[in-house]
DORO-132772 format. One line per 8 residues: number of its first residue (from 1); their letters; for each residue x, y, z of C-alpha. Coordinates in nm, 3 decimals. Example, Ala and Ser with C-alpha at 12.3 -4.5 7.8 and 13.67 -1.06 7.14 Angstrom:
# residues 2
1> AS> 1.230:-0.450:0.780; 1.367:-0.106:0.714
***
This chain:
# residues 674
1> XXXXXXXX> 1.516:-23.032:-19.800; 1.581:-23.389:-19.908; 1.409:-23.650:-19.690; 1.644:-23.942:-19.623; 1.498:-24.281:-19.541; 1.801:-24.503:-19.607; 2.021:-24.446:-19.302; 2.317:-24.649:-19.171
9> XXXXXXXX> 2.121:-24.769:-18.866; 1.758:-24.872:-18.825; 1.592:-24.658:-18.559; 1.361:-24.744:-18.271; 1.157:-24.478:-18.095; 1.038:-24.462:-17.734; 0.760:-24.204:-17.734; 0.735:-24.140:-17.360
17> XXXXXXXX> 0.999:-24.208:-17.095; 1.013:-24.066:-16.742; 1.349:-23.937:-16.618; 1.365:-23.888:-16.237; 1.526:-23.573:-16.094; 1.715:-23.549:-15.765; 1.411:-23.396:-15.591; 1.170:-23.663:-15.716
25> XXXXXXXX> 1.020:-23.460:-16.000; 0.994:-23.651:-16.329; 1.077:-23.503:-16.668; 0.924:-23.641:-16.986; 1.153:-23.760:-17.266; 1.120:-23.891:-17.618; 1.403:-24.111:-17.740; 1.520:-24.219:-18.083
33> XXXXXXXX> 1.815:-24.459:-18.098; 1.966:-24.728:-18.316; 1.789:-25.060:-18.269; 2.133:-25.216:-18.235; 2.202:-25.006:-17.923; 2.019:-25.269:-17.719; 2.338:-25.472:-17.754; 2.592:-25.217:-17.876
41> XXXXXXXX> 2.578:-24.893:-17.670; 2.621:-24.562:-17.853; 2.685:-24.198:-17.758; 2.378:-23.990:-17.676; 2.271:-23.637:-17.771; 2.032:-23.432:-17.556; 1.803:-23.151:-17.672; 1.646:-22.983:-17.368
49> XXXXXXXX> 1.378:-22.715:-17.426; 1.033:-22.606:-17.301; 0.847:-22.612:-17.632; 0.644:-22.936:-17.607; 0.795:-23.244:-17.769; 0.451:-23.408:-17.793; 0.315:-23.156:-18.043; 0.460:-22.809:-18.105
57> XXXXXXXX> 0.817:-22.918:-18.189; 0.731:-23.269:-18.301; 0.758:-23.194:-18.675; 1.101:-23.034:-18.637; 1.211:-23.309:-18.398; 1.103:-23.576:-18.647; 1.338:-23.428:-18.908; 1.664:-23.418:-18.715
65> XXXXXXXX> 1.634:-23.659:-18.422; 1.572:-23.979:-18.626; 1.832:-23.858:-18.876; 2.102:-23.846:-18.610; 1.978:-24.169:-18.452; 2.007:-24.328:-18.794; 2.373:-24.228:-18.793; 2.444:-24.406:-18.469
73> XXXXXXXX> 2.333:-24.182:-18.180; 2.075:-24.207:-17.905; 1.880:-23.881:-17.936; 1.696:-23.771:-17.625; 1.444:-23.487:-17.645; 1.338:-23.361:-17.299; 1.082:-23.097:-17.203; 1.188:-22.870:-16.918
81> XXXXXXXX> 1.027:-22.897:-16.576; 0.670:-22.766:-16.600; 0.633:-22.794:-16.979; 0.485:-23.058:-17.204; 0.432:-23.370:-16.995; 0.714:-23.292:-16.750; 0.608:-23.241:-16.391; 0.643:-22.915:-16.199
89> XXXXXXXX> 0.607:-22.549:-16.293; 0.828:-22.336:-16.518; 0.850:-21.989:-16.362; 1.141:-21.823:-16.547; 1.426:-21.891:-16.786; 1.768:-22.042:-16.709; 1.719:-22.086:-16.336; 1.957:-22.289:-16.123
97> XXXXXXXX> 1.700:-22.571:-16.094; 1.679:-22.592:-16.474; 2.053:-22.647:-16.504; 2.063:-22.896:-16.216; 1.784:-23.088:-16.388; 1.993:-23.096:-16.705; 2.284:-23.244:-16.512; 2.048:-23.507:-16.368
105> XXXXXXXX> 1.922:-23.586:-16.717; 2.274:-23.625:-16.856; 2.372:-23.850:-16.566; 2.062:-24.065:-16.623; 2.135:-24.091:-16.996; 2.499:-24.187:-16.941; 2.389:-24.473:-16.714; 2.143:-24.628:-16.960
113> XXXXXXXX> 2.244:-24.963:-17.109; 2.205:-24.824:-17.462; 2.450:-24.537:-17.394; 2.828:-24.584:-17.395; 2.870:-24.305:-17.138; 2.953:-24.021:-17.379; 2.697:-23.741:-17.428; 2.653:-23.423:-17.628
121> XXXXXXXX> 2.399:-23.144:-17.616; 2.248:-22.952:-17.906; 1.976:-22.698:-17.967; 1.859:-22.373:-18.115; 1.759:-22.071:-17.906; 1.663:-22.198:-17.558; 1.815:-22.536:-17.640; 2.142:-22.368:-17.736
129> XXXXXXXX> 2.134:-22.152:-17.421; 2.088:-22.471:-17.221; 2.374:-22.653:-17.390; 2.619:-22.364:-17.346; 2.517:-22.296:-16.987; 2.537:-22.664:-16.890; 2.872:-22.698:-17.067; 3.007:-22.430:-16.831
137> XXXXXXXX> 2.907:-22.657:-16.539; 3.122:-22.940:-16.681; 2.904:-23.248:-16.624; 3.134:-23.551:-16.650; 2.968:-23.721:-16.948; 2.944:-23.411:-17.170; 3.198:-23.431:-17.453; 3.082:-23.161:-17.702
145> XXXXXXXX> 2.796:-22.926:-17.788; 2.628:-22.795:-18.103; 2.446:-22.463:-18.061; 2.249:-22.231:-18.291; 2.098:-21.884:-18.227; 2.212:-21.826:-17.870; 2.385:-21.574:-17.649; 2.668:-21.580:-17.399
153> XXXXXXXX> 2.549:-21.252:-17.239; 2.192:-21.257:-17.106; 2.177:-20.885:-17.033; 2.362:-20.709:-17.314; 2.282:-20.935:-17.608; 1.946:-21.103:-17.571; 1.586:-21.001:-17.639; 1.559:-20.821:-17.304
161> XXXXXXXX> 1.798:-20.527:-17.331; 2.036:-20.395:-17.597; 2.293:-20.131:-17.517; 2.105:-20.074:-17.191; 1.781:-20.002:-17.383; 1.463:-20.200:-17.318; 1.357:-20.404:-17.621; 0.991:-20.459:-17.705
169> XXXXXXXX> 1.076:-20.828:-17.752; 1.112:-20.830:-17.373; 0.733:-20.803:-17.371; 0.677:-21.014:-17.682; 0.882:-21.312:-17.561; 0.727:-21.287:-17.216; 0.393:-21.326:-17.389; 0.520:-21.636:-17.567
177> XXXXXXXX> 0.633:-21.803:-17.245; 0.322:-21.689:-17.055; 0.131:-21.895:-17.312; 0.365:-22.196:-17.330; 0.421:-22.234:-16.955; 0.047:-22.248:-16.883; -0.047:-22.520:-17.134; -0.174:-22.857:-17.007
185> XXXXXXXX> 0.002:-23.191:-17.044; -0.154:-23.453:-17.271; -0.388:-23.692:-17.084; -0.290:-23.965:-17.331; 0.051:-23.974:-17.162; -0.007:-23.859:-16.804; -0.359:-23.992:-16.751; -0.606:-23.834:-16.512
193> XXXXXXXX> -0.329:-23.634:-16.343; -0.338:-23.391:-16.635; -0.590:-23.162:-16.464; -0.393:-23.150:-16.139; -0.069:-23.078:-16.328; -0.237:-22.810:-16.537; -0.388:-22.643:-16.231; -0.044:-22.635:-16.066
201> XXXXXXXX> 0.096:-22.458:-16.373; -0.187:-22.205:-16.387; -0.157:-22.121:-16.019; 0.222:-22.103:-16.025; 0.261:-21.881:-16.331; 0.292:-21.508:-16.379; 0.402:-21.280:-16.667; 0.780:-21.323:-16.682
209> XXXXXXXX> 0.824:-20.964:-16.799; 0.763:-20.856:-16.439; 1.086:-21.016:-16.321; 1.275:-20.892:-16.626; 1.162:-20.532:-16.562; 1.275:-20.556:-16.201; 1.631:-20.605:-16.327; 1.698:-20.308:-16.553
217> XXXXXXXX> 2.068:-20.312:-16.466; 2.329:-20.578:-16.524; 2.305:-20.747:-16.185; 2.349:-21.098:-16.049; 2.017:-21.202:-16.203; 2.164:-21.156:-16.552; 2.517:-21.264:-16.461; 2.380:-21.604:-16.363
225> XXXXXXXX> 2.408:-21.838:-16.664; 2.588:-21.574:-16.874; 2.893:-21.762:-16.997; 3.067:-21.431:-17.072; 3.129:-21.402:-16.698; 3.385:-21.685:-16.726; 3.459:-21.824:-17.070; 3.720:-22.057:-16.921
233> XXXXXXXX> 3.440:-22.258:-16.758; 3.355:-22.412:-17.096; 3.590:-22.707:-17.146; 3.430:-22.906:-17.430; 3.437:-22.847:-17.809; 3.174:-22.609:-17.947; 3.012:-22.587:-18.293; 2.826:-22.255:-18.296
241> XXXXXXXX> 2.600:-22.106:-18.564; 2.355:-21.822:-18.623; 2.218:-21.602:-18.902; 2.254:-21.238:-19.002; 1.873:-21.195:-18.994; 1.862:-21.332:-18.639; 1.892:-21.125:-18.323; 2.178:-21.350:-18.216
249> XXXXXXXX> 2.434:-21.263:-18.483; 2.707:-21.152:-18.238; 2.779:-21.439:-17.994; 2.931:-21.677:-18.251; 3.233:-21.456:-18.308; 3.262:-21.376:-17.936; 3.291:-21.748:-17.859; 3.547:-21.795:-18.134
257> XXXXXXXX> 3.756:-21.510:-17.991; 3.729:-21.599:-17.622; 3.688:-21.972:-17.576; 3.998:-22.186:-17.535; 3.857:-22.513:-17.669; 3.825:-22.665:-18.018; 3.558:-22.452:-18.184; 3.400:-22.374:-18.517
265> XXXXXXXX> 3.162:-22.094:-18.620; 2.902:-22.070:-18.894; 2.690:-21.763:-18.977; 2.452:-21.772:-19.273; 2.186:-21.537:-19.410; 1.922:-21.703:-19.195; 1.658:-21.590:-18.952; 1.593:-21.769:-18.620
273> XXXXXXXX> 1.611:-22.115:-18.777; 1.832:-22.420:-18.777; 2.068:-22.392:-19.079; 1.918:-22.699:-19.252; 1.581:-22.520:-19.233; 1.741:-22.181:-19.295; 1.529:-21.894:-19.424; 1.611:-21.672:-19.605
281> XXXXXXXX> 1.808:-21.924:-19.805; 2.028:-22.080:-19.899; 1.982:-22.350:-19.636; 2.269:-22.596:-19.603; 2.334:-22.960:-19.518; 2.373:-22.873:-19.152; 2.279:-23.213:-19.013; 2.560:-23.372:-19.212
289> XXXXXXXX> 2.799:-23.127:-19.043; 2.650:-23.204:-18.703; 2.690:-23.578:-18.752; 3.056:-23.526:-18.853; 3.104:-23.320:-18.534; 2.956:-23.594:-18.319; 3.150:-23.864:-18.505; 3.475:-23.691:-18.418
297> XXXXXXXX> 3.410:-23.574:-18.062; 3.180:-23.851:-17.937; 3.313:-24.150:-18.133; 3.674:-24.045:-18.184; 3.674:-24.068:-18.565; 3.960:-23.891:-18.741; 3.741:-23.725:-19.005; 3.904:-23.384:-19.045
305> XXXXXXXX> 3.613:-23.198:-18.889; 3.851:-22.935:-18.750; 4.020:-22.873:-19.084; 3.955:-22.551:-19.274; 3.853:-22.209:-19.146; 3.745:-22.140:-18.790; 3.458:-21.923:-18.916; 3.248:-21.964:-19.228
313> XXXXXXXX> 3.021:-21.666:-19.300; 2.779:-21.580:-19.579; 2.895:-21.257:-19.744; 2.565:-21.100:-19.844; 2.534:-20.918:-20.173; 2.335:-20.597:-20.204; 1.956:-20.640:-20.229; 1.665:-20.395:-20.256
321> XXXXXXXX> 1.483:-20.332:-19.925; 1.218:-20.593:-19.853; 1.036:-20.726:-19.550; 1.102:-21.086:-19.662; 1.347:-21.269:-19.888; 1.335:-21.620:-20.029; 1.711:-21.617:-20.085; 1.994:-21.380:-20.003
329> XXXXXXXX> 2.251:-21.376:-20.285; 2.613:-21.398:-20.176; 2.895:-21.643:-20.117; 3.069:-21.827:-19.834; 3.393:-21.681:-19.701; 3.620:-21.841:-19.445; 3.839:-21.692:-19.175; 4.130:-21.888:-19.025
337> XXXXXXXX> 4.075:-21.740:-18.678; 3.878:-21.470:-18.502; 3.960:-21.189:-18.484; 4.063:-21.248:-18.842; 4.394:-21.129:-18.988; 4.199:-21.041:-19.304; 3.983:-20.774:-19.139; 4.098:-20.410:-19.133
345> XXXXXXXX> 3.931:-20.169:-18.892; 3.890:-19.856:-19.107; 3.793:-19.538:-18.917; 3.610:-19.270:-19.116; 3.522:-18.927:-18.974; 3.167:-18.798:-18.968; 3.127:-18.459:-19.133; 2.827:-18.241:-19.206
353> XXXXXXXX> 2.579:-18.503:-19.335; 2.864:-18.706:-19.478; 3.113:-18.983:-19.409; 3.464:-18.865:-19.483; 3.767:-19.052:-19.610; 4.005:-19.221:-19.364; 4.240:-18.960:-19.220; 4.041:-18.666:-19.359
361> XXXXXXXX> 4.046:-18.353:-19.145; 3.689:-18.250:-19.062; 3.577:-17.923:-18.905; 3.345:-17.932:-18.608; 2.978:-17.884:-18.688; 2.689:-17.925:-18.445; 2.407:-18.136:-18.594; 2.079:-18.179:-18.408
369> XXXXXXXX> 1.776:-18.406:-18.418; 1.468:-18.466:-18.203; 1.328:-18.784:-18.356; 0.953:-18.846:-18.374; 0.812:-19.168:-18.233; 0.743:-19.284:-18.589; 1.113:-19.360:-18.639; 1.129:-19.736:-18.598
377> XXXXXXXX> 0.797:-19.844:-18.745; 0.984:-20.000:-19.038; 1.255:-20.159:-18.822; 1.116:-20.513:-18.834; 1.163:-20.749:-18.540; 1.467:-20.761:-18.313; 1.505:-21.120:-18.438; 1.347:-21.232:-18.761
385> XXXXXXXX> 1.159:-21.558:-18.720; 1.092:-21.564:-19.094; 0.730:-21.486:-19.018; 0.697:-21.235:-19.303; 0.702:-20.945:-19.310; 0.937:-20.912:-19.011; 1.252:-20.774:-19.175; 1.321:-20.397:-19.198
393> XXXXXXXX> 1.175:-20.211:-19.494; 1.307:-19.912:-19.692; 1.477:-19.681:-19.443; 1.408:-19.351:-19.621; 1.105:-19.267:-19.408; 1.303:-19.355:-19.094; 1.585:-19.132:-19.218; 1.348:-18.834:-19.226
401> XXXXXXXX> 1.358:-18.825:-18.845; 1.731:-18.890:-18.815; 2.069:-18.730:-18.863; 2.202:-18.885:-19.183; 2.564:-18.927:-19.291; 2.629:-19.053:-19.646; 2.956:-19.168:-19.793; 3.061:-19.060:-20.139
409> XXXXXXXX> 2.942:-19.286:-20.417; 3.157:-19.598:-20.405; 3.393:-19.645:-20.697; 3.472:-20.006:-20.612; 3.315:-20.294:-20.420; 3.330:-20.263:-20.040; 3.289:-20.569:-19.815; 3.258:-20.566:-19.437
417> XXXXXXXX> 3.265:-20.858:-19.195; 3.222:-20.798:-18.825; 3.076:-20.529:-18.601; 3.088:-20.162:-18.712; 3.168:-19.915:-18.434; 3.017:-19.569:-18.385; 3.203:-19.304:-18.183; 3.012:-18.988:-18.105
425> XXXXXXXX> 3.079:-18.664:-17.927; 2.733:-18.553:-17.824; 2.511:-18.362:-17.587; 2.141:-18.390:-17.501; 1.883:-18.164:-17.340; 1.720:-18.424:-17.113; 1.850:-18.639:-16.824; 1.746:-18.971:-16.986
433> XXXXXXXX> 1.823:-19.041:-17.352; 1.908:-19.310:-17.604; 2.054:-19.316:-17.952; 1.985:-19.564:-18.230; 2.238:-19.605:-18.511; 2.154:-19.769:-18.844; 2.391:-19.863:-19.125; 2.227:-19.880:-19.466
441> XXXXXXXX> 2.315:-19.967:-19.825; 2.183:-19.681:-20.041; 2.121:-19.769:-20.406; 2.148:-19.520:-20.694; 1.767:-19.484:-20.694; 1.781:-19.370:-20.329; 1.629:-19.682:-20.173; 1.798:-19.768:-19.843
449> XXXXXXXX> 1.837:-20.128:-19.720; 1.928:-20.153:-19.353; 2.242:-20.361:-19.312; 2.279:-20.352:-18.933; 2.199:-20.135:-18.633; 2.284:-20.074:-18.268; 2.132:-19.904:-17.964; 2.285:-19.720:-17.669
457> XXXXXXXX> 2.124:-19.593:-17.351; 2.329:-19.279:-17.294; 2.278:-19.310:-16.918; 2.493:-19.623:-16.938; 2.798:-19.481:-17.116; 3.109:-19.700:-17.101; 2.895:-20.001:-17.014; 2.833:-19.882:-16.659
465> XXXXXXXX> 2.621:-20.101:-16.436; 2.523:-19.795:-16.233; 2.341:-19.558:-16.470; 2.340:-19.186:-16.394; 2.127:-18.892:-16.509; 2.274:-18.698:-16.799; 2.363:-18.335:-16.752; 2.178:-18.135:-17.020
473> XXXXXXXX> 2.419:-17.948:-17.246; 2.728:-18.131:-17.127; 2.941:-18.298:-17.393; 2.990:-18.674:-17.364; 3.194:-18.931:-17.555; 2.994:-19.236:-17.657; 3.123:-19.548:-17.830; 2.920:-19.857:-17.918
481> XXXXXXXX> 2.913:-20.143:-18.165; 2.641:-20.226:-18.411; 2.539:-20.587:-18.464; 2.788:-20.795:-18.657; 2.723:-20.852:-19.026; 2.883:-20.961:-19.354; 2.775:-20.727:-19.634; 2.897:-20.620:-19.975
489> XXXXXXXX> 2.830:-20.267:-20.108; 2.864:-20.250:-20.488; 3.013:-19.963:-20.690; 2.768:-19.678:-20.741; 2.608:-19.731:-20.398; 2.662:-19.530:-20.081; 2.709:-19.627:-19.717; 2.471:-19.442:-19.484
497> XXXXXXXX> 2.484:-19.397:-19.108; 2.161:-19.272:-18.951; 2.120:-19.158:-18.590; 1.790:-19.114:-18.409; 1.674:-19.053:-18.053; 1.392:-19.306:-18.073; 1.344:-19.645:-18.239; 0.992:-19.741:-18.136
505> XXXXXXXX> 0.860:-20.006:-18.117; 1.180:-20.208:-18.147; 1.307:-20.028:-17.834; 1.112:-19.858:-17.556; 1.165:-19.479:-17.589; 1.293:-19.237:-17.326; 1.032:-19.074:-17.098; 1.023:-18.755:-17.307
513> XXXXXXXX> 1.148:-18.627:-17.644; 1.521:-18.562:-17.654; 1.717:-18.311:-17.859; 2.045:-18.478:-17.954; 2.344:-18.277:-18.075; 2.626:-18.461:-18.250; 2.957:-18.283:-18.307; 3.144:-18.373:-18.624
521> XXXXXXXX> 3.522:-18.377:-18.634; 3.546:-18.587:-18.319; 3.273:-18.837:-18.423; 3.344:-19.134:-18.648; 3.228:-19.460:-18.800; 3.467:-19.757:-18.806; 3.396:-20.037:-19.052; 3.543:-20.389:-19.034
529> XXXXXXXX> 3.660:-20.400:-19.396; 3.742:-20.732:-19.556; 3.957:-20.648:-19.861; 3.812:-20.795:-20.178; 4.148:-20.952:-20.256; 4.146:-21.147:-19.928; 4.124:-21.523:-19.985; 3.782:-21.673:-19.925
537> XXXXXXXX> 3.942:-21.984:-19.770; 3.632:-22.199:-19.813; 3.678:-22.573:-19.752; 3.742:-22.799:-20.047; 3.433:-22.993:-19.940; 3.137:-22.756:-19.984; 2.819:-22.777:-19.778; 2.581:-23.044:-19.900
545> XXXXXXXX> 2.213:-23.003:-19.971; 1.988:-22.994:-19.665; 1.894:-23.341:-19.545; 1.671:-23.479:-19.276; 1.441:-23.765:-19.190; 1.086:-23.751:-19.332; 0.869:-23.523:-19.114; 0.569:-23.668:-18.935
553> XXXXXXXX> 0.228:-23.624:-19.094; 0.010:-23.327:-19.002; -0.316:-23.193:-19.146; -0.397:-22.822:-19.165; -0.760:-22.805:-19.050; -0.804:-22.427:-19.053; -0.585:-22.184:-19.247; -0.301:-21.989:-19.087
561> XXXXXXXX> -0.292:-21.609:-19.086; 0.009:-21.379:-19.089; -0.016:-21.001:-19.099; 0.200:-20.701:-19.015; 0.029:-20.365:-19.041; 0.156:-20.014:-18.977; -0.118:-19.755:-18.960; -0.164:-19.391:-18.862
569> XXXXXXXX> -0.474:-19.188:-18.788; -0.438:-18.827:-18.901; -0.733:-18.717:-18.687; -0.599:-18.800:-18.340; -0.238:-18.867:-18.454; -0.240:-19.218:-18.314; -0.017:-19.480:-18.473; 0.025:-19.854:-18.430
577> XXXXXXXX> 0.212:-20.159:-18.543; -0.017:-20.461:-18.537; 0.111:-20.817:-18.578; -0.088:-21.140:-18.612; 0.082:-21.481:-18.607; -0.186:-21.747:-18.629; -0.089:-22.104:-18.715; -0.450:-22.207:-18.765
585> XXXXXXXX> -0.553:-22.548:-18.634; -0.316:-22.836:-18.705; -0.391:-23.204:-18.652; -0.097:-23.420:-18.550; -0.214:-23.726:-18.735; -0.019:-23.991:-18.543; -0.169:-23.892:-18.207; -0.504:-23.750:-18.324
593> XXXXXXXX> -0.446:-23.418:-18.147; -0.569:-23.085:-18.285; -0.369:-22.779:-18.180; -0.454:-22.413:-18.239; -0.205:-22.135:-18.170; -0.267:-21.763:-18.224; -0.048:-21.471:-18.119; -0.137:-21.103:-18.143
601> XXXXXXXX> 0.094:-20.807:-18.077; 0.020:-20.437:-18.092; 0.242:-20.135:-18.024; 0.072:-19.793:-17.998; 0.166:-19.431:-17.959; 0.003:-19.090:-18.003; 0.187:-18.811:-18.185; 0.509:-18.743:-17.995
609> XXXXXXXX> 0.368:-18.812:-17.650; 0.641:-19.043:-17.523; 0.426:-19.149:-17.226; 0.156:-19.272:-17.465; 0.354:-19.575:-17.584; 0.187:-19.905:-17.512; 0.263:-20.266:-17.597; 0.021:-20.557:-17.593
617> XXXXXXXX> 0.064:-20.928:-17.650; -0.219:-21.181:-17.643; -0.210:-21.557:-17.704; -0.466:-21.833:-17.741; -0.354:-22.196:-17.717; -0.607:-22.474:-17.774; -0.577:-22.853:-17.755; -0.858:-23.090:-17.857
625> XXXXXXXX> -0.900:-23.464:-17.900; -1.241:-23.628:-17.888; -1.418:-23.487:-17.581; -1.102:-23.324:-17.443; -1.109:-22.953:-17.527; -0.877:-22.723:-17.332; -0.749:-22.373:-17.402; -0.560:-22.093:-17.234
633> XXXXXXXX> -0.590:-21.723:-17.307; -0.312:-21.492:-17.193; -0.282:-21.117:-17.235; -0.017:-20.870:-17.121; -0.029:-20.491:-17.163; 0.269:-20.270:-17.080; 0.263:-19.892:-17.078; 0.471:-19.630:-16.902
641> XXXXXXXX> 0.462:-19.294:-16.731; 0.769:-19.073:-16.707; 0.864:-19.253:-16.383; 0.716:-19.606:-16.400; 0.630:-19.907:-16.611; 0.268:-20.011:-16.562; 0.170:-20.370:-16.635; -0.172:-20.531:-16.665
649> XXXXXXXX> -0.204:-20.902:-16.741; -0.470:-21.172:-16.741; -0.465:-21.552:-16.755; -0.775:-21.762:-16.822; -0.807:-22.138:-16.854; -1.103:-22.313:-17.017; -1.236:-22.667:-17.039; -1.474:-22.654:-17.330
657> XXXXXXXX> -1.684:-22.338:-17.282; -1.635:-22.331:-16.902; -1.375:-22.099:-16.757; -1.203:-22.298:-16.483; -0.927:-22.054:-16.390; -0.881:-21.678:-16.398; -0.621:-21.444:-16.257; -0.530:-21.079:-16.309
665> XXXXXXXX> -0.215:-20.875:-16.240; -0.181:-20.497:-16.201; 0.175:-20.397:-16.113; 0.400:-20.094:-16.131; 0.779:-20.110:-16.168; 0.991:-19.792:-16.139; 1.192:-19.685:-16.445; 1.566:-19.691:-16.380
673> XX> 1.724:-19.430:-16.611; 1.547:-19.596:-16.900
***
């Protein structure tokens, strides 16, 4: 990324500003704005997240906030209630109070003498959720939003549940927020109140996974703040982006199809990263695009920002399987609208271990599988965070416990763009069951690169909110989509569909092993084919090189550690996936603060004992400056019986070597057809 120091406006920074909420609580903000805004007010852009502006996001913030401020915007970075230096306690995600606070913040910003009354919101992940959810509330100053890596459907397409199946990221992300929500504020900004504020957070926190497990169905808890419940509520322009390696690859096209506002979509090869920091590459000049968006919608400039395709997507070329990529080869393609007139939905029948030709008559054959728990150990993360090696590896070992359907060897290039659909006629021998479907690119040497996948809890057929037990032996019709993708399959390769009855640890398995029978003839795979002769329709002005302001200075005091290990013990047949994400100790040079952050995850099972599965997440967060030395240690363990989820969690707070807070949870939550 190119660091830009010569910007159109000189920038002034206000490191710590209190913003009062309607109930008297104060949120902490950091503001970058043109120095000239003292006399010449400008539009303002809010980024509103819980990830600590003072330290943990300060490097990223220093890249894009001053850059946008240097192009004529007041950039306001606010920590949510109960995080960073903001007062209060954060007890869950996307609550009503969080969105009311955002409206208060926007109203406060619009009234400042340096703001001309027009605001925008932007963010990635939680920040994008916030922007989209607040946009649906229509605060009067909000003119446009820019969002990356988000969802419009909190139940069906987030890290909690997928196709009605429980994702292990439900536990993993709970562990992340258990750690973040219990960190102390910085005494350098809040003074001696830091200990009182920290104690309030410690006493008011609990593992969020408890609440998420109590809502295993799509109920009002998930409907709240899910924009899919009423797309018409969003009335401002939307620039939406994501990456094919991210867990949030689907919502961009849903917004393009269902919103009725000016909108643009961008999907690259990236993991859970802003596009100007995109990994795997190529990253793009995203901030230039964002500034053009703001210039048009917040300043009224006629700059052609809405010209060109509605969607730009990175058509990925074939690559060997790998758990990490520096770059994904491919090219940009553009679609004038979504759904696109270029895309053809091509249905292909499933035959005995094969994918037939469109329209081919296929005899019925009953194919069966009872997948071992080992299927899924090479699945990677639900969302890649580019913390290698978190992408799926060669699928051949996974395919050994699956029903596999291969196409004939391709004689010409095949490109798909969109969400493949699987239709199955099936039966099972147990009352609770799931199916995982994987689409792979199989090279001539047999290596299989997973292209996309999908999950379906068979107790929730047809998207039912009221799951029912399955009747063993009864035939059912199941239809579900895989995650959207843009992928090219070269001549000489094959397309493979693999079906399994477990996908652990990406998804929590059924209570007991399931024998799945799939009937060919009435089962099919539909691919969203983009004909190779279709025009790419890329804009005449290509994306620029990534730009940003120079990042703040940090010093790595102790080395980071990243590891991802799959192991099996052939004595007791135990198996585990063990993940370490340790950032080491980093000094934020401008504030003299040392921060250590270590996360550990482990997912266990024994043989094919489906009640032996167990997930664990443990975090240590440490903050030191001079004589101030504070850390939190959080740990959550989730296991299950055939009827219940069983959770054990601990939270400990330390000042120096003294433990000043400790709490333990032991809770059981009934399984609900899951």
